[in-house]
Backbone as CSV, one residue per row, in Angstrom:
resi,resn,N_x,N_y,N_z,CA_x,CA_y,CA_z,C_x,C_y,C_z
1,MET,0.830,-1.174,0.000,0.000,0.000,0.000,0.883,1.249,0.000
2,VAL,0.427,2.235,-0.682,1.155,3.497,-0.732,0.285,4.604,-0.175
3,ARG,0.921,5.580,0.435,0.177,6.731,0.951,-0.319,7.556,-0.222
4,GLY,-1.447,8.137,-0.040,-2.004,8.985,-1.082,-3.269,9.614,-0.585
5,GLY,-4.026,10.201,-1.446,-5.313,10.743,-1.075,-5.229,11.881,-0.095
6,VAL,-4.859,13.026,-0.524,-4.758,14.178,0.354,-6.145,14.757,0.590
7,GLU,-6.486,14.972,1.873,-7.776,15.571,2.198,-7.753,17.047,1.839
8,PRO,-8.913,17.651,1.722,-8.946,19.085,1.455,-8.236,19.834,2.573
9,PRO,-7.664,20.988,2.268,-6.939,21.716,3.307,-7.885,22.198,4.397
10,THR,-7.365,22.190,5.613,-8.114,22.765,6.720,-7.372,24.008,7.162
11,PHE,-8.088,25.032,7.519,-7.468,26.280,7.904,-7.406,26.360,9.423
12,HIS,-6.280,26.782,9.927,-6.088,26.928,11.359,-6.115,28.409,11.709
13,PHE,-6.178,28.704,13.003,-6.214,30.086,13.445,-4.947,30.839,13.060
14,SER,-3.848,30.122,12.881,-2.600,30.778,12.514,-2.609,31.239,11.065
15,GLY,-3.603,30.822,10.313,-3.697,31.242,8.914,-3.071,30.254,7.949
16,GLY,-2.381,29.216,8.467,-1.743,28.246,7.590,-2.694,27.147,7.188
17,ARG,-2.308,26.367,6.223,-3.109,25.234,5.784,-2.497,23.959,6.313
18,SER,-3.336,22.977,6.511,-2.874,21.671,6.955,-3.450,20.630,6.008
19,TYR,-2.589,19.839,5.400,-3.047,18.740,4.555,-2.810,17.459,5.332
20,GLN,-3.869,16.698,5.536,-3.737,15.469,6.297,-3.857,14.276,5.367
21,LEU,-2.995,13.299,5.590,-3.067,12.066,4.818,-3.748,11.016,5.683
22,SER,-5.042,10.894,5.539,-5.741,9.908,6.352,-6.315,8.789,5.501
23,TYR,-6.011,8.811,4.233,-6.497,7.745,3.366,-5.302,7.024,2.763
24,LEU,-5.453,5.736,2.579,-4.416,4.938,1.938,-4.926,4.512,0.574
25,THR,-4.041,4.540,-0.409,-4.441,4.020,-1.712,-3.879,2.619,-1.842
26,GLU,-4.589,1.799,-2.542,-4.199,0.408,-2.701,-4.236,0.075,-4.183
27,ARG,-3.135,-0.416,-4.698,-3.095,-0.780,-6.113,-3.476,-2.241,-6.260
28,ALA,-4.287,-2.512,-7.233,-4.710,-3.884,-7.515,-4.704,-4.082,-9.017
29,THR,-4.312,-5.235,-9.444,-4.356,-5.556,-10.863,-5.508,-6.514,-11.083
30,ARG,-6.397,-6.165,-11.969,-7.567,-6.983,-12.283,-7.463,-7.431,-13.740
31,TYR,-7.980,-8.590,-14.003,-8.009,-9.083,-15.358,-9.441,-9.052,-15.865
32,MET,-9.623,-8.411,-16.985,-10.959,-8.266,-17.550,-11.027,-8.955,-18.901
33,SER,-12.202,-9.467,-19.221,-12.422,-10.048,-20.543,-12.729,-8.922,-21.504
34,LYS,-12.193,-9.021,-22.701,-12.394,-7.959,-23.686,-13.240,-8.493,-24.835
35,GLY,-14.470,-7.947,-24.916,-15.338,-8.277,-26.051,-15.658,-9.750,-26.146
36,CYS,-15.922,-10.190,-27.383,-16.332,-11.571,-27.600,-15.135,-12.517,-27.628
37,CYS,-13.936,-12.013,-27.747,-12.754,-12.854,-27.882,-12.279,-13.426,-26.550
38,ARG,-12.774,-12.920,-25.443,-12.368,-13.357,-24.107,-10.867,-13.196,-23.910
39,GLU,-10.316,-12.166,-24.492,-8.892,-11.883,-24.360,-8.666,-11.182,-23.020
40,SER,-7.755,-11.702,-22.213,-7.503,-11.114,-20.898,-6.645,-9.870,-21.031
41,VAL,-7.058,-8.832,-20.372,-6.324,-7.576,-20.366,-6.089,-7.196,-18.919
42,ALA,-4.847,-6.907,-18.561,-4.528,-6.492,-17.194,-4.855,-5.009,-17.048
43,VAL,-5.615,-4.679,-16.035,-5.998,-3.300,-15.776,-5.548,-2.955,-14.366
44,SER,-4.875,-1.838,-14.199,-4.430,-1.401,-12.885,-5.463,-0.436,-12.312
45,LEU,-5.990,-0.755,-11.144,-6.978,0.082,-10.486,-6.392,0.644,-9.205
46,THR,-6.774,1.832,-8.865,-6.392,2.402,-7.584,-7.653,2.568,-6.764
47,ARG,-7.636,1.978,-5.592,-8.790,2.024,-4.701,-8.396,2.828,-3.459
48,VAL,-9.277,3.684,-3.001,-8.998,4.480,-1.815,-9.551,3.747,-0.601
49,LYS,-8.709,3.597,0.392,-9.095,2.900,1.610,-8.755,3.806,2.790
50,ARG,-9.731,4.083,3.629,-9.520,4.959,4.770,-8.697,4.247,5.832
51,ALA,-7.760,4.978,6.429,-6.962,4.423,7.517,-7.890,4.069,8.680
52,PRO,-7.528,3.081,9.503,-8.387,2.706,10.630,-8.705,3.928,11.494
53,HIS,-9.965,4.038,11.887,-10.386,5.201,12.664,-11.487,4.813,13.640
54,GLU,-11.768,5.714,14.531,-12.820,5.556,15.528,-13.945,6.518,15.177
55,ASN,-15.179,6.039,15.106,-16.334,6.916,14.896,-16.688,7.565,16.226
56,VAL,-16.790,8.885,16.233,-17.101,9.605,17.467,-18.065,10.749,17.199
57,ALA,-18.806,11.100,18.242,-19.602,12.320,18.238,-18.799,13.342,19.031
58,THR,-18.675,14.556,18.514,-17.963,15.619,19.218,-19.005,16.480,19.913
59,VAL,-18.833,16.640,21.222,-19.855,17.283,22.051,-19.201,18.261,23.011
60,LEU,-19.834,19.423,23.201,-19.437,20.357,24.255,-20.339,20.084,25.452
61,VAL,-19.734,19.833,26.616,-20.485,19.436,27.806,-20.206,20.420,28.937
62,HIS,-21.271,20.877,29.593,-21.119,21.730,30.768,-20.441,20.895,31.859
63,PRO,-19.391,21.426,32.507,-18.656,20.643,33.509,-19.528,20.107,34.650
64,VAL,-20.622,20.776,34.961,-21.495,20.351,36.057,-22.123,18.985,35.786
65,VAL,-22.408,18.658,34.537,-23.075,17.387,34.216,-22.152,16.367,33.569
66,LEU,-20.880,16.684,33.448,-19.961,15.780,32.744,-19.951,14.384,33.368
67,ARG,-19.819,14.297,34.670,-19.755,12.987,35.336,-21.072,12.220,35.163
68,GLU,-22.187,12.902,35.369,-23.499,12.264,35.232,-23.721,11.766,33.796
69,LEU,-23.351,12.582,32.809,-23.469,12.183,31.405,-22.596,10.970,31.121
70,GLU,-21.373,11.003,31.636,-20.457,9.884,31.406,-21.029,8.582,31.969
71,LEU,-21.571,8.620,33.164,-22.145,7.410,33.763,-23.354,6.921,32.970
72,ASP,-24.173,7.849,32.518,-25.340,7.478,31.721,-24.906,6.815,30.412
73,LEU,-23.913,7.372,29.759,-23.424,6.809,28.494,-22.729,5.468,28.710
74,MET,-21.986,5.337,29.807,-21.297,4.072,30.084,-22.281,2.919,30.210
75,SER,-23.464,3.185,30.758,-24.456,2.115,30.904,-24.955,1.627,29.542
76,ARG,-24.682,2.383,28.490,-25.078,2.004,27.127,-23.868,1.597,26.270
77,ASP,-22.741,1.347,26.928,-21.479,1.006,26.256,-21.056,2.100,25.279
78,LEU,-21.176,3.329,25.728,-20.690,4.500,24.997,-19.676,5.181,25.908
79,TRP,-18.554,5.603,25.342,-17.429,6.061,26.154,-17.130,7.528,25.907
80,VAL,-16.932,8.259,26.984,-16.616,9.689,26.918,-15.112,9.865,27.021
81,TRP,-14.549,10.587,26.052,-13.118,10.888,26.022,-12.952,12.404,25.987
82,PRO,-12.533,13.038,27.091,-12.234,14.467,27.019,-11.094,14.687,26.015
83,ILE,-11.298,15.573,25.079,-10.318,15.780,24.012,-8.975,16.240,24.575
84,ALA,-9.004,17.035,25.636,-7.765,17.554,26.219,-6.846,16.448,26.720
85,THR,-7.397,15.285,27.070,-6.568,14.198,27.608,-6.481,12.991,26.682
86,ALA,-7.065,13.075,25.496,-7.013,11.949,24.550,-5.599,11.797,24.004
87,ALA,-5.170,10.567,23.895,-3.796,10.278,23.478,-3.543,10.480,21.986
88,VAL,-4.526,10.890,21.207,-4.326,11.032,19.767,-3.720,12.375,19.388
89,TYR,-3.596,13.286,20.337,-2.992,14.601,20.076,-1.763,14.786,20.950
90,PRO,-0.670,15.324,20.375,0.505,15.610,21.207,0.236,16.753,22.197
91,ASP,-0.630,17.688,21.834,-0.990,18.796,22.718,-2.521,18.824,22.820
92,GLY,-3.064,17.964,23.672,-4.497,17.799,23.792,-5.227,19.050,24.250
93,ARG,-4.617,19.814,25.151,-5.277,21.033,25.640,-5.474,22.038,24.516
94,ARG,-4.461,22.170,23.675,-4.567,23.101,22.544,-5.629,22.613,21.554
95,ALA,-5.606,21.312,21.280,-6.598,20.744,20.361,-8.007,20.945,20.906
96,ALA,-8.200,20.737,22.208,-9.515,20.929,22.821,-9.963,22.384,22.678
97,PHE,-9.038,23.315,22.896,-9.366,24.737,22.750,-9.795,25.035,21.313
98,GLN,-9.028,24.535,20.336,-9.326,24.812,18.930,-10.657,24.190,18.495
99,ILE,-10.910,22.976,18.936,-12.162,22.312,18.561,-13.349,23.040,19.188
100,ARG,-13.226,23.398,20.470,-14.304,24.147,21.125,-14.544,25.471,20.407
101,ARG,-13.491,26.184,20.074,-13.604,27.478,19.391,-14.289,27.317,18.033
102,ARG,-13.886,26.289,17.267,-14.503,26.067,15.947,-15.994,25.752,16.068
103,MET,-16.341,24.945,17.059,-17.752,24.579,17.240,-18.588,25.807,17.608
104,ILE,-18.065,26.638,18.483,-18.796,27.837,18.911,-18.920,28.826,17.756
105,GLU,-17.835,29.049,17.038,-17.869,30.001,15.925,-18.755,29.515,14.783
106,ALA,-18.835,28.209,14.602,-19.677,27.664,13.527,-21.152,27.968,13.771
107,ARG,-21.524,28.195,15.017,-22.912,28.508,15.364,-23.152,30.009,15.478
108,HIS,-22.192,30.793,15.063,-22.318,32.261,15.005,-22.861,32.854,16.297
109,GLY,-22.306,32.429,17.424,-22.678,33.001,18.712,-23.801,32.297,19.449
110,ALA,-24.519,31.403,18.796,-25.630,30.712,19.458,-25.151,29.830,20.615
111,TRP,-23.916,29.382,20.554,-23.357,28.552,21.610,-22.356,29.329,22.460
112,GLY,-22.494,30.628,22.536,-21.575,31.473,23.299,-21.498,31.105,24.769
113,ASP,-22.533,30.443,25.295,-22.518,30.031,26.701,-21.537,28.890,26.973
114,ALA,-20.981,28.305,25.932,-20.110,27.133,26.082,-18.627,27.479,26.105
115,GLU,-18.277,28.717,26.362,-16.868,29.139,26.372,-15.997,28.305,27.307
116,ASP,-16.553,27.873,28.448,-15.750,27.107,29.406,-16.220,25.653,29.527
117,TRP,-17.002,25.193,28.567,-17.465,23.814,28.584,-16.362,22.874,28.100
118,VAL,-16.522,21.613,28.373,-15.505,20.599,28.060,-15.825,19.932,26.728
119,PRO,-14.918,20.028,25.750,-15.146,19.285,24.502,-14.758,17.813,24.695
120,VAL,-15.669,16.927,24.333,-15.426,15.496,24.491,-15.782,14.765,23.204
121,TRP,-15.243,13.563,23.086,-15.669,12.645,22.036,-16.469,11.553,22.717
122,ILE,-17.507,11.127,22.072,-18.261,9.975,22.544,-18.026,8.858,21.534
123,ALA,-17.396,7.782,22.017,-17.040,6.650,21.167,-17.941,5.461,21.490
124,PHE,-17.986,4.512,20.596,-18.859,3.351,20.708,-18.067,2.156,21.229
125,GLY,-18.610,1.499,22.253,-17.972,0.329,22.841,-18.100,-0.907,21.960
126,ALA,-17.530,-1.994,22.438,-17.450,-3.234,21.657,-18.808,-3.827,21.304
127,THR,-19.815,-3.633,22.152,-21.121,-4.236,21.861,-21.772,-3.629,20.625
128,TRP,-21.334,-2.450,20.207,-21.915,-1.796,19.029,-21.217,-2.196,17.729
129,HIS,-20.044,-2.813,17.834,-19.266,-3.161,16.641,-19.501,-4.618,16.250
130,HIS,-19.678,-4.826,14.967,-19.877,-6.174,14.424,-18.930,-6.354,13.245
131,GLY,-17.666,-6.628,13.552,-16.659,-6.792,12.503,-16.450,-5.500,11.734
132,ASP,-16.439,-5.593,10.413,-16.236,-4.424,9.564,-17.547,-3.750,9.165
133,GLU,-18.647,-4.213,9.732,-19.946,-3.628,9.403,-20.030,-2.198,9.944
134,PRO,-20.779,-1.326,9.273,-20.987,0.023,9.804,-21.755,-0.045,11.125
135,LEU,-21.652,1.022,11.902,-22.398,1.075,13.159,-23.892,0.983,12.874
136,PRO,-24.616,0.208,13.671,-26.065,0.119,13.449,-26.742,1.436,13.832
137,TRP,-27.915,1.668,13.254,-28.647,2.899,13.549,-29.019,2.984,15.014
138,ALA,-29.172,1.844,15.675,-29.478,1.851,17.114,-28.349,2.506,17.911
139,ALA,-27.112,2.368,17.437,-25.975,3.011,18.114,-26.089,4.531,18.006
140,HIS,-26.419,5.006,16.811,-26.605,6.440,16.619,-27.735,6.944,17.522
141,ALA,-28.843,6.224,17.513,-29.997,6.626,18.312,-29.664,6.666,19.798
142,ALA,-28.852,5.712,20.279,-28.471,5.686,21.697,-27.721,6.958,22.086
143,VAL,-26.821,7.406,21.218,-26.065,8.637,21.502,-26.991,9.841,21.485
144,TRP,-27.745,10.004,20.402,-28.557,11.209,20.251,-29.671,11.271,21.295
145,ASP,-30.269,10.135,21.645,-31.320,10.123,22.663,-30.767,10.503,24.043
146,THR,-29.578,9.987,24.365,-28.965,10.324,25.650,-28.616,11.807,25.698
147,LEU,-28.039,12.330,24.633,-27.681,13.750,24.608,-28.927,14.635,24.674
148,ALA,-30.023,14.188,24.093,-31.260,14.974,24.128,-31.763,15.147,25.564
149,ARG,-31.530,14.146,26.409,-31.952,14.263,27.808,-31.123,15.296,28.569
150,PHE,-29.937,15.610,28.062,-29.057,16.596,28.697,-29.020,17.882,27.868
151,SER,-30.042,18.124,27.087,-30.013,19.183,26.066,-29.647,20.574,26.570
152,SER,-29.983,20.911,27.801,-29.638,22.251,28.285,-28.186,22.354,28.741
153,HIS,-27.479,21.221,28.781,-26.085,21.220,29.245,-25.092,20.666,28.220
154,VAL,-25.548,20.426,26.999,-24.655,19.938,25.942,-24.963,20.668,24.640
155,HIS,-23.936,20.800,23.807,-24.092,21.316,22.441,-23.400,20.332,21.509
156,TYR,-24.054,19.994,20.417,-23.491,19.037,19.471,-24.210,19.156,18.141
157,ARG,-23.559,18.646,17.107,-24.199,18.490,15.804,-24.479,17.011,15.638
158,LYS,-25.571,16.684,15.012,-25.983,15.285,14.862,-25.245,14.623,13.705
159,TRP,-23.972,14.381,13.895,-23.172,13.667,12.912,-21.970,13.077,13.610
160,LEU,-21.370,12.069,13.005,-20.186,11.423,13.555,-18.965,11.814,12.753
161,GLY,-17.855,11.956,13.429,-16.578,12.213,12.782,-15.673,11.010,12.976
162,GLY,-14.532,11.048,12.360,-13.565,9.968,12.493,-12.260,10.499,13.045
163,ILE,-11.703,9.823,14.034,-10.412,10.186,14.613,-9.534,8.942,14.615
164,PRO,-8.215,9.104,14.783,-7.369,7.908,14.880,-7.849,7.008,16.016
165,LYS,-7.597,5.717,15.883,-8.041,4.754,16.899,-7.580,5.197,18.285
166,LEU,-8.503,5.155,19.241,-8.189,5.500,20.625,-7.582,4.280,21.307
167,PRO,-6.479,4.483,22.041,-5.853,3.336,22.719,-6.695,2.923,23.924
168,ILE,-7.250,1.735,23.863,-8.078,1.234,24.953,-7.392,0.004,25.537
169,ALA,-7.048,0.078,26.806,-6.406,-1.060,27.466,-7.470,-2.097,27.782
170,PRO,-7.156,-3.384,27.541,-8.143,-4.418,27.872,-8.363,-4.486,29.371
171,GLU,-9.607,-4.751,29.770,-9.914,-4.852,31.186,-9.374,-6.174,31.709
172,PRO,-8.812,-6.147,32.944,-8.297,-7.413,33.504,-9.443,-8.379,33.781
173,ALA,-9.154,-9.652,33.638,-10.168,-10.677,33.877,-10.517,-10.710,35.360
174,SER,-11.753,-10.952,35.652,-12.213,-11.003,37.031,-11.702,-12.250,37.721
175,ALA,-11.333,-12.126,38.992,-10.820,-13.256,39.753,-11.952,-14.118,40.316
176,PHE,-13.181,-13.683,40.165,-14.316,-14.416,40.726,-15.018,-15.230,39.693
């Protein structure tokens, strides 16, 4: 596999552009029949394959309800990851600030009350994953329904993003 597939540029507050390589291209040679003669012709195809990622909802949470929200989501095998402490960024605090700022500015002041709220990712636990299958709609509904119950203390857009795989340590086996 070779690296390829540059994503569209993203603009940062510093004014610079960032090009991220999050897709892998894969070369494959296929043999096709040509016309009635059944003559084999080698054709080189390039297929785009996304690098492994975690589907997450990005949410701004009022610090007063963060613990309660986390416990509620955990009971549904949904995991809260504060962006400031997630291991996918070398400077998590800066990333959390930038993500919070982008979310607030995207709403043109409607979310101005969230200046000191905690940006988190909500990830899906193992019970929601079935091999390489996409997440079931019930998983989406579980997230959005839970967030709706906390509507006065959370801000979010109803869509999932992709981030690099989050390092999750396996739980130790029970001695009982």
